[in-house]
C-alpha positions as CSV (number, residue, x, y, z in Angstrom):
1,X,-7.7,-13.0,8.8
2,X,-10.4,-9.7,7.8
3,X,-10.5,-8.4,4.2
4,X,-8.6,-5.0,4.8
5,X,-5.3,-7.3,6.1
6,X,-5.4,-9.1,3.5
7,X,-5.9,-6.7,1.1
8,X,-3.5,-4.8,3.3
9,X,-0.6,-7.7,2.5
10,X,-1.3,-8.6,-1.1
11,X,-0.3,-4.4,-1.4
12,X,2.6,-5.0,0.4
13,X,3.6,-7.9,-1.7
14,X,2.8,-5.5,-4.9
15,X,5.2,-3.0,-3.3
16,X,8.2,-5.0,-2.8
17,X,7.7,-6.5,-5.4
18,X,8.5,-3.1,-7.7
19,X,11.8,-3.0,-8.4
20,X,11.7,-6.8,-9.7
21,X,8.6,-5.5,-11.9
22,X,10.6,-2.6,-13.2
23,X,13.5,-4.9,-14.4
24,X,11.6,-7.3,-16.4
25,X,10.0,-4.6,-18.1
26,X,12.6,-4.6,-21.2
27,X,12.7,-8.5,-21.4
28,X,8.8,-9.1,-21.8
29,X,8.6,-6.4,-24.3
30,X,11.5,-7.8,-25.9
31,X,10.0,-10.7,-26.3
32,X,7.1,-9.7,-28.0
33,X,9.2,-7.6,-30.3
34,X,11.2,-11.2,-31.3
35,X,8.3,-13.4,-31.4
36,X,7.5,-12.1,-35.2
37,X,11.1,-11.9,-35.8
38,X,11.5,-15.2,-35.9
39,X,8.2,-15.6,-37.7
40,X,6.5,-17.0,-34.5
41,X,2.5,-16.3,-34.7
42,X,1.3,-13.5,-32.2
43,X,-0.8,-15.6,-30.6
44,X,1.9,-18.5,-29.7
45,X,4.0,-15.6,-27.9
46,X,0.7,-14.8,-26.3
47,X,-0.1,-18.3,-25.1
48,X,3.9,-18.7,-23.9
49,X,3.3,-15.6,-21.8
50,X,0.1,-16.3,-20.5
51,X,0.7,-20.1,-20.5
52,X,3.9,-20.8,-19.9
53,X,5.3,-17.4,-17.4
54,X,8.8,-18.5,-17.3
55,X,10.9,-15.8,-19.6
56,X,14.3,-17.8,-19.9
57,X,12.1,-20.7,-20.9
58,X,10.0,-18.6,-23.5
59,X,13.1,-17.0,-24.8
60,X,14.6,-20.3,-25.7
61,X,11.5,-22.0,-27.2
62,X,11.2,-19.5,-29.6
63,X,14.5,-19.4,-30.7
64,X,14.2,-23.7,-30.9
65,X,10.8,-23.0,-32.6
66,X,12.1,-20.5,-34.9
67,X,14.9,-23.5,-35.8
68,X,12.4,-26.1,-36.4
69,X,13.3,-28.6,-33.4
70,X,10.7,-31.1,-32.8
71,X,8.6,-30.2,-29.9
72,X,9.5,-33.3,-27.9
73,X,13.2,-31.4,-27.9
74,X,11.7,-27.9,-27.5
75,X,9.7,-29.1,-24.2
76,X,12.6,-31.3,-22.8
77,X,15.1,-28.7,-23.1
78,X,12.8,-25.8,-21.3
79,X,12.2,-28.1,-18.8
80,X,15.8,-28.5,-17.9
81,X,16.2,-24.5,-18.3
82,X,13.6,-24.2,-15.5
83,X,14.9,-27.0,-13.0
84,X,15.6,-24.5,-10.7
85,X,12.0,-24.2,-10.1
86,X,11.8,-27.2,-8.0
87,X,14.1,-26.3,-5.4
88,X,12.1,-22.8,-5.4
89,X,8.8,-25.0,-4.5
90,X,11.1,-26.9,-1.9
91,X,11.8,-23.5,-0.4
92,X,8.5,-22.6,-0.2
93,X,7.3,-25.6,1.6
94,X,7.7,-24.7,5.2
95,X,6.1,-20.7,5.0
96,X,2.8,-22.4,3.1
97,X,2.7,-25.6,5.1
98,X,-0.7,-24.8,6.2
99,X,-1.9,-24.3,2.7
100,X,-4.3,-26.7,1.4
101,X,-2.3,-29.0,-1.1
102,X,-5.3,-27.7,-4.1
103,X,-4.4,-24.1,-3.6
104,X,-0.7,-24.9,-3.8
105,X,-0.8,-26.4,-6.8
106,X,-2.7,-23.3,-7.8
107,X,0.0,-20.5,-6.1
108,X,2.9,-22.7,-8.2
109,X,2.1,-21.2,-11.5
110,X,2.8,-18.1,-9.8
111,X,6.2,-19.0,-8.5
112,X,9.0,-17.4,-10.5
113,X,12.7,-15.8,-9.5
114,X,11.4,-12.5,-8.7
115,X,8.5,-14.0,-7.0
116,X,10.3,-16.2,-4.5
117,X,13.4,-13.7,-4.1
118,X,11.1,-11.4,-2.7
119,X,8.8,-13.4,-0.8
120,X,11.6,-15.0,1.2
121,X,13.1,-11.7,1.9
122,X,9.7,-10.7,3.6
123,X,9.3,-14.1,5.2
124,X,12.6,-14.5,7.1
125,X,12.3,-10.6,8.4
126,X,8.7,-11.9,9.7
127,X,5.4,-13.0,7.9
128,X,2.6,-14.3,9.4
129,X,0.8,-17.6,8.2
130,X,-2.3,-15.5,7.5
131,X,-0.5,-13.2,5.6
132,X,1.7,-15.2,3.1
133,X,-0.8,-16.3,0.4
134,X,-2.1,-12.8,-0.1
135,X,1.5,-11.5,0.4
136,X,2.9,-14.0,-2.2
137,X,0.0,-13.3,-4.4
138,X,0.5,-9.4,-4.2
139,X,3.6,-10.3,-5.8
140,X,3.1,-13.5,-8.4
141,X,0.0,-11.6,-9.9
142,X,1.7,-8.4,-10.2
143,X,4.8,-9.8,-12.0
144,X,2.3,-11.9,-13.8
145,X,0.1,-8.6,-15.2
146,X,3.2,-7.0,-16.1
147,X,4.6,-10.0,-18.5
148,X,1.2,-10.1,-20.5
149,X,1.5,-6.4,-21.2
150,X,4.8,-6.1,-22.1
151,X,4.5,-9.1,-24.5
152,X,1.9,-7.5,-25.9
153,X,3.8,-3.9,-26.6
154,X,6.4,-6.1,-27.6
155,X,3.8,-7.7,-30.2
156,X,2.4,-4.1,-31.5
157,X,6.4,-2.9,-31.5
158,X,7.7,-6.1,-33.5
159,X,4.3,-6.4,-36.1
160,X,4.2,-2.5,-36.3
161,X,7.6,-0.8,-36.8
162,X,9.1,-1.8,-40.4
163,X,12.6,-3.6,-41.0
164,X,12.5,-4.6,-37.3
165,X,13.6,-7.9,-38.7
166,X,16.6,-6.7,-40.0
167,X,17.7,-5.2,-36.7
168,X,19.5,-8.1,-35.7
169,X,17.4,-9.2,-32.9
170,X,17.9,-12.6,-33.1
171,X,21.7,-11.3,-30.9
172,X,19.3,-9.3,-29.0
173,X,17.8,-12.2,-27.5
174,X,21.0,-13.8,-27.0
175,X,22.0,-11.1,-25.0
176,X,18.9,-10.5,-22.8
177,X,19.3,-14.7,-22.2
178,X,22.3,-13.6,-20.8
179,X,21.5,-10.8,-18.8
180,X,18.7,-13.1,-17.0
181,X,21.7,-15.3,-16.6
182,X,24.5,-13.0,-15.0
183,X,23.3,-13.0,-11.6
184,X,23.8,-16.9,-11.3
185,X,27.6,-16.2,-12.4
186,X,28.9,-14.7,-9.1
187,X,28.8,-18.7,-7.8
188,X,31.5,-20.5,-9.1
189,X,29.9,-23.8,-9.6
190,X,27.6,-21.8,-11.4
191,X,30.6,-20.9,-14.0
192,X,31.8,-24.2,-14.4
193,X,28.5,-25.2,-15.3
194,X,27.9,-22.7,-18.2
195,X,31.8,-23.4,-19.6
196,X,31.0,-27.0,-19.1
197,X,27.4,-26.6,-21.4
198,X,28.8,-24.6,-23.8
199,X,31.9,-26.7,-24.6
200,X,29.6,-29.5,-25.0
201,X,27.7,-28.0,-26.9
202,X,29.9,-26.8,-29.3
203,X,31.3,-30.6,-30.1
204,X,27.8,-31.8,-30.0
205,X,26.7,-29.1,-32.3
206,X,26.0,-31.4,-35.2
207,X,24.1,-34.2,-33.5
208,X,20.5,-33.6,-35.3
209,X,17.7,-32.1,-34.0
210,X,19.2,-30.1,-31.3
211,X,19.8,-33.3,-29.2
212,X,23.5,-32.1,-28.6
213,X,22.4,-29.0,-26.2
214,X,19.7,-30.8,-24.4
215,X,22.7,-33.3,-23.7
216,X,25.1,-30.4,-22.6
217,X,22.6,-28.6,-20.5
218,X,21.5,-32.3,-18.6
219,X,25.1,-33.3,-18.3
220,X,26.7,-29.5,-17.1
221,X,23.7,-29.3,-14.6
222,X,23.9,-33.0,-13.2
223,X,28.3,-32.0,-12.7
224,X,27.4,-28.5,-11.3
225,X,24.9,-30.6,-8.7
226,X,27.8,-33.1,-7.7
227,X,29.9,-30.0,-7.5
228,X,27.5,-28.2,-4.9
229,X,27.3,-32.0,-2.8
230,X,31.1,-31.9,-2.8
231,X,30.9,-28.4,-1.3
232,X,28.3,-28.8,1.3
233,X,30.1,-31.8,2.6
234,X,33.8,-30.3,2.8
235,X,32.0,-27.1,4.8
236,X,30.2,-29.7,7.2
């Protein structure tokens, strides 16, 4: 594969991701704004975006950090929130089966909802073996760069604009997280899971160290997975 073809595939991946990048801009900026508003140091927010690179988990994590939740529970909660990426990884096994295992480990860092959707759509419409990795990198690196820039812009706004902590941005964090989750509510089982998790979290809200949240999310996820299995069995 020549370099020109690699650059072309890389650029196509970035171009196809442009709508997703534009949609992610307000969420990246809002994350940066909310960090200082929740007494989270700027370097912590930058480290989250650079090393974690998972919007929903970052929103959850700064909310838990602000309430003094133990680190172990923060890690466990964000792990549960990002369990869907295991399904994405399974979906990438066939398209990238020709890629070395060590390379796959590096590529997995860039696997987000947006990049998975973009790559999968192009793959289904026809994407040669040689084009797959550069195309994936074009999408993933564009999303990554955008998220870092937006985090820095949000941090600047959050630390420079006076009185921003009095604007009720804690509610904005919840709203932003719900907005990112809304596309998932098109599926009945996801709605059932969300309602169940909310109900359980309400009844376990007095549990120490936010353990009720972890319990509620895990149990709701297990029940939703069981419902999916039952649906597949009924349609087979």
